[in-house]
C-alpha positions as CSV (number, residue, x, y, z in Angstrom):
1,M,74.3,-34.1,-13.0
2,Y,70.6,-33.9,-11.7
3,R,71.0,-37.3,-10.1
4,K,74.0,-36.1,-8.2
5,I,72.3,-32.9,-7.0
6,V,69.3,-35.0,-5.8
7,A,71.5,-37.4,-4.0
8,V,73.4,-34.6,-2.1
9,A,70.2,-32.7,-1.3
10,L,68.6,-35.9,0.0
11,F,71.7,-36.6,2.1
12,V,72.0,-33.1,3.6
13,S,68.2,-32.9,4.2
14,F,68.3,-36.2,6.0
15,I,71.1,-35.1,8.2
16,A,69.3,-31.8,9.0
17,M,66.0,-33.6,9.7
18,A,67.6,-36.3,11.8
19,T,69.7,-34.0,13.9
20,S,67.0,-31.4,14.4
21,G,64.4,-34.1,15.2
22,L,66.7,-35.9,17.6
23,M,67.5,-32.6,19.4
24,M,63.8,-31.9,19.7
25,F,63.2,-35.4,20.9
26,F,65.8,-35.3,23.7
27,I,65.5,-31.6,24.6
28,E,61.8,-31.7,25.5
29,K,61.2,-28.0,25.9
30,P,58.5,-26.3,23.8
31,S,60.7,-23.2,23.5
32,F,63.5,-25.3,22.0
33,T,61.1,-27.1,19.6
34,I,59.9,-23.7,18.4
35,Q,63.5,-22.5,18.0
36,M,64.3,-25.6,15.8
37,H,61.1,-25.5,13.9
38,P,62.2,-23.4,11.0
39,V,65.2,-25.6,10.3
40,H,63.1,-28.8,10.6
41,K,60.3,-27.4,8.4
42,L,62.6,-26.0,5.7
43,F,64.7,-29.2,5.4
44,G,61.5,-31.2,5.5
45,L,60.4,-29.5,2.3
46,V,63.9,-30.0,0.8
47,M,63.7,-33.7,1.7
48,I,60.3,-34.2,0.2
49,L,61.5,-32.7,-3.1
50,S,64.7,-34.8,-3.0
51,V,62.7,-38.0,-2.3
52,I,60.5,-37.2,-5.3
53,G,63.6,-36.9,-7.4
54,H,65.1,-40.1,-5.9
55,L,61.9,-42.0,-6.6
56,S,61.8,-40.8,-10.2
57,F,65.3,-42.2,-10.7
58,N,64.8,-45.4,-8.8
59,L,61.1,-46.4,-9.2
60,K,61.8,-49.6,-11.1
61,S,64.2,-50.8,-8.5
62,I,61.8,-50.0,-5.7
63,V,58.9,-51.8,-7.4
64,S,61.1,-54.8,-7.8
65,Y,62.0,-54.8,-4.1
66,V,58.3,-54.7,-3.1
67,K,57.7,-57.8,-5.3
68,N,59.5,-59.8,-2.6
69,R,56.9,-61.1,-0.2
70,S,58.8,-60.3,3.0
71,V,59.6,-56.8,1.9
72,A,56.0,-56.2,0.9
73,I,54.8,-57.4,4.3
74,F,57.3,-55.2,6.1
75,G,56.2,-52.2,4.0
76,G,52.6,-53.0,4.8
77,V,53.3,-53.2,8.5
78,M,55.2,-49.9,8.4
79,V,52.3,-48.2,6.6
80,C,49.8,-49.6,9.1
81,L,51.9,-48.4,12.0
82,L,52.1,-44.9,10.4
83,V,48.4,-44.7,9.9
84,M,47.7,-45.9,13.5
85,L,50.1,-43.4,15.0
86,Y,48.6,-40.6,12.9
87,G,45.2,-41.8,14.2
88,V,46.3,-41.7,17.8
89,A,48.0,-38.3,17.4
90,L,44.9,-36.7,15.7
91,N,42.6,-38.1,18.3
92,N,44.7,-36.8,21.1
93,A,43.8,-33.1,20.8
94,V,45.3,-30.5,23.0
95,P,42.6,-28.8,24.9
96,S,41.7,-25.4,23.3
97,E,42.4,-23.5,26.5
98,I,46.0,-24.7,26.2
99,A,46.3,-24.9,22.4
100,I,45.2,-21.3,21.6
101,P,47.6,-19.5,23.9
102,M,50.4,-21.9,22.8
103,D,49.7,-21.3,19.1
104,K,49.7,-17.5,19.7
105,L,53.0,-17.7,21.6
106,A,54.6,-19.9,18.9
107,A,53.5,-17.5,16.1
108,Q,54.9,-14.6,18.1
109,A,58.2,-16.5,18.7
110,E,58.5,-17.4,15.0
111,S,57.8,-13.9,13.8
112,S,60.4,-12.3,16.0
113,E,63.3,-14.1,14.2
């Protein structure tokens, strides 16, 4: 039963994250991003919990997949790409004269829901 719940939660959270993320990607308005943020954030947490459950059920299979050299290389490349993109994003700070008012407005918008 727990396995089925985890599978459904993972599927629904993936749909929610994918659709909200794609909408924010294509509708490039900060106001829309703030509007979608609660959905994206909540289902992001649901997805994390679901992935933890999924990994607990399928860890042996995943480890056996990674023993394949090409899969391990692909995984390593993906991890390197992720780390590099985080590095670029974290070193691309928004100037404080823009960020502070933006953060205040975002907090104001989220609290008015």
